[in-house]
N, C-alpha and C positions, 0 to 999 in steps of 0.2 A: 505492500499498501505504498502511497506517494502522500506523503508532509504537505498538506495543503498549504501550509505557510512558506514552506519553499516554494512551491508551487508560484504562488502568486508573485515573489520576488524575485523570479528566473525568469528575464527576458532570452526567448531563442529572436534572432532575428539575420539577416545578409551582414556578410561583410562591405567593411566600410574605410574609408583613410584613417590610419593612426591604429588599427586593430592588428598590425604586423608583426611590431615588436612583441605587446605581449602574448600576444600566438606562439609566437616561435619559444618564448618566455616559460610559457605555459607547457605547452605542446615537453620543452624538455625535462620539465619537472614531471611531465605525467608518464612519459616514457623514457625512461633514463638510459635502458636497455639500446634508444633509438632514438637519437638527438637529432634535432636539425637544425641547420643556420639558416641568417639569413635568405642568404646566398643562394642556398639553392631551396628555399622555401620561395623564392621571386623564382629562381628557375621552371622548377617541378609545376607549381602552381602557378603563381601571379602573371608568367608570357605562357604560358600553356593555351594552345592555339582554341582549346575550348570551356576556358575560365568565365564562369561567370559570375558576379561578385554575389550574387541573389546565393547561389547555390550553397556555397561556403557556409554552413551555417552558422552561427556565433551565440556561446551562452554567456548571458551580462547578469552577475546577482551587485545591485549595488553599486554599477560604473565599473564594476571589474570584469578583467573576462576568467571563466572559467571553464572553456570550455569550447572543445570544435568541431563541426562533423560536416566535411565535402560531399558532397553531391556532384558528380559532374556529367552529360551528356554531350555526347558528337555532335558538335555547330560545326564543324569542319571533318570531310571523311576522313578515315586512315586511311584507304584507296577507293577511286574510281568514283563514284557519287551517294555510296552508302551511309547515311548517315545512322544504321541501328537506330531508329524511330524505338522502340521496343525496349534497347538496352540501357541502363545506366550502372553509372560506378559509386562507389563507396569506398576509396583510396585508404581514408584514416578515419579516424575520431579518437579523442579523448576528452577525462574530464579531471582536471587538477584534483590532484586527493585532499587536498582542503575540501571541496563540496561531494565528495562522493560519499557514498550511504544513502543520501536525499531525494534519488529521484533523476538528478540532471542528466542525466546520460539514459536514461529512458527517454526521455523529454526530447532532448535533443535529436537523438535518433527518431523517433516519431515525426519529429517533425522534420527531418529533413526526406525522410522516405516519401513523406506526405510531397514534398515539394519535387520529388522525380515522379512520383506518382501525377502530378497535377499538370507535369510538362509531355504524357504517355511514355513513362519508363515502368512499365509493370515488371523486371526482371532486373537486377541491382543484384551487381557482384561484387563481393570485398576479396581480393585486394588490387584485383591485377586489371589496372590500367591502362593501356598502353596510349600513346608514349611514355607517360611522365608515373610510372607506378613506384610506390618509395618501397612496398615490400610488396613480394605475390602475393601474401597470401595474409593470415592471423597466425602467428607463433602464441598458440594457444598453452603450452607452459609456460611462457613468461608470461602470459596476459590472458589469464580463467578468469577473472571477473569480464572481462569482455567477451571472450567466448561463450559464456554463460547468457550475457546479456544478449549477444546477436543470438545464439537459438532460440531463447526464450521469443525471441521478436522475426520468430521464423525461419532464420537461416539456414541451409543446410550445406553439408561440403559434398564439395562436387570434383573434387582435387584433390591432390596434394602434393606441394614440390620439396623437395629437400635443396637449401644449400651446403655448400662443400669450399673446402681452402685444403692446401697442402703446404707445407715451409718447402721453402723455395733456398734457404742458406746452405744446405747440405745437396743441391739440385746436381747432378750429372746425369746426361745425356747417356738415357742407356744403352749396352752395349748390344742388345738385342733388335731396337727399333736403328743401331748405324746400319748391321745389317740386313736388313728390311728395305733400309732405303735406298742401302745399290740395287737390292736386287729388282726392288721397282722401279728408279733408273736404266739397270740393263731390259727391263719390258719398253722402255720410253715411255715412262712415267716422267712429270717434270715438277720440281717444287722452287718454290722462288713468290720476290715479292711481287705485287702488281704492275706494272705501267698503269700511266694516267689512261690509255687505250684499251686494259682490260677494265677499266669499271664497270663499264655497261654491262657486259656478260656477268662481275661477280653481282650487281645491283639484279640485275634477271634471272639468278641462280638463288641468291638469298631473298625475292619476292615472289617468285613465282613455284618454286621448291620447297618453301619454306615458310616466310610469314614475312606479311609486306613491313612488319614494325623493326625487322631488321635491316630491310636493305635502308629503311630512314636511317635507323644507327650508325652506318654506314659511311651513308650520305651524311647525315650531320655533326658527325667528328671529324671527316675528311674538310670537311668547310673550315670548321673551327681548328682549322692544323696541324690534325694528328697525322704522324709522318706516314707515307704507305708503307713504311716498312713494319706497322705493327700488324701487318696484313700479311700471311703465308697463302699461298695457293697450290691448287694441285692440275696437273694438268697430264690426261689422260695420252696414250700413245696418237691421239689423232688431234693434239690441240686442244684439246675442249677442256674445257674449264670445269672440274667436277668434283671440288670442295674448297675449302677455305675453312680457316680458322685466323682469330685474331683477339687482340686485348686492348685495352683504352680506349673501347668504344664508347662509352654512357660516364661522363661527367669525369671526361679527363683524366679518369685513375688508372692508372697503368698496371695496378696490380690485378687487374680486374678483366677476368678471362671473358671470352665470347663476344659476338655472335661465334657460331663453331656448327659447319656441314657439310655431309658428305653426301650426294646422290644416292637413295637407295639401292640403285643399280650397284652401287663402287662398295657397299658395306661387305665386309667378309676379308676385303683386299690388306688390309692393314691401314688404309689411307687413312684413317681417322686416328689412328695411333700416332702414326706419322705428324699429321700437320697436329695434333696434341704438345709434341715433346719439340716440333720446330719450336711452335709459339715460347713455350716452355723456355727453350733457351735463350731466346731471345729477348724476355721478360728478363729471366736471372740474370745477363750481360747488361742489361740496365740498369743493376742492380734491385730489383723487386727481392724484397722479404719476402714474400708466397705469391699465391695465386687463389683465387679465389672466384667464385659465382654465386648468384641467388636463386635459378629457377633452372632444375630438372627436374623430369620424374622420377622415382623412388627408385620403381625396378624397371626402367627403361634401359638399353644395350648403351645409353647414353653415357649413363649413373657407373654401369660396369665396369665402362671403361676408364672412367674418372677413377673408382676404384684401384683399378689395377695398376694406375699410374699416381697413387699412392696419396690423393682423394679423401677424406673423409667428411663427414654429414656434421654440418655446424647444427643446422638450425633444420628444422621441420614447420611448414608453412600450409592452412587450411588455405583452401580456394572455397568460399563459401556464395551460398547466392540465396536469394529469395525472390519468389515471384510469388504476385499478386492481380488480383484481378480489377478489370480494369473499371 
């Protein structure tokens, strides 16, 4: 039961100028395992092409910001002309620890979901909004109260993603991978940094055979000055580009590995393992102390490849969904 006195003095409203600094500060108090900076908040929220100030719902008590929940819908298509008119996202929400236990979180989320529904968004996912997600889902181990609240409001798990990392301080290129590189080169395969002229084929490979967001990530990191040698591509004996791996594609973080893809028909050849280690070798040469990424499916072939390369699971995220009648 919600305290009616608390409800009376909790104001839920849209984002407005002056909210940014207290919002970032409250976020860091509320989610110390996943703090944010003003720069990241600006880049991933305020400058996002789909940002609508009315969708960033702010909870205020006695003039003090005590929580926020971000609702977003596509105003700009991710690809083609599809605005995904039934799809909305909830990339984050939080309630300041000092304001918890009074129903603020439920009030905030109810208001946020109502806002999305009013814009026709009957399906809401937490939290894999592309292009600008903070985390792929909810780490229920770190945030059990948030998990319970979302479940009580009709969210259910539709996918599970794992984040992984490995130290590079003792990294050495494995001898068996060296041998496999030699075997593949003898067969006519080539590995190396793409040229400018290779980029259209690389973007098409990422967008058509994988996901459009990976093509966007490659394009934007290069536009923002990332050097081409963050990328290693593989060509088959005919010269066709059949895979790539890279690092530093997101937020200029050189220790962040990915995106990474090899055509389905090439799997089982060892190309993926070769590309992975060629990029890890470059990362180590740049001085990276570790390699990490946020999202792969727990039981996928990619996850098994990463484990064989020394990666271990660091966090597990639940991708949650709520569907409502219009």
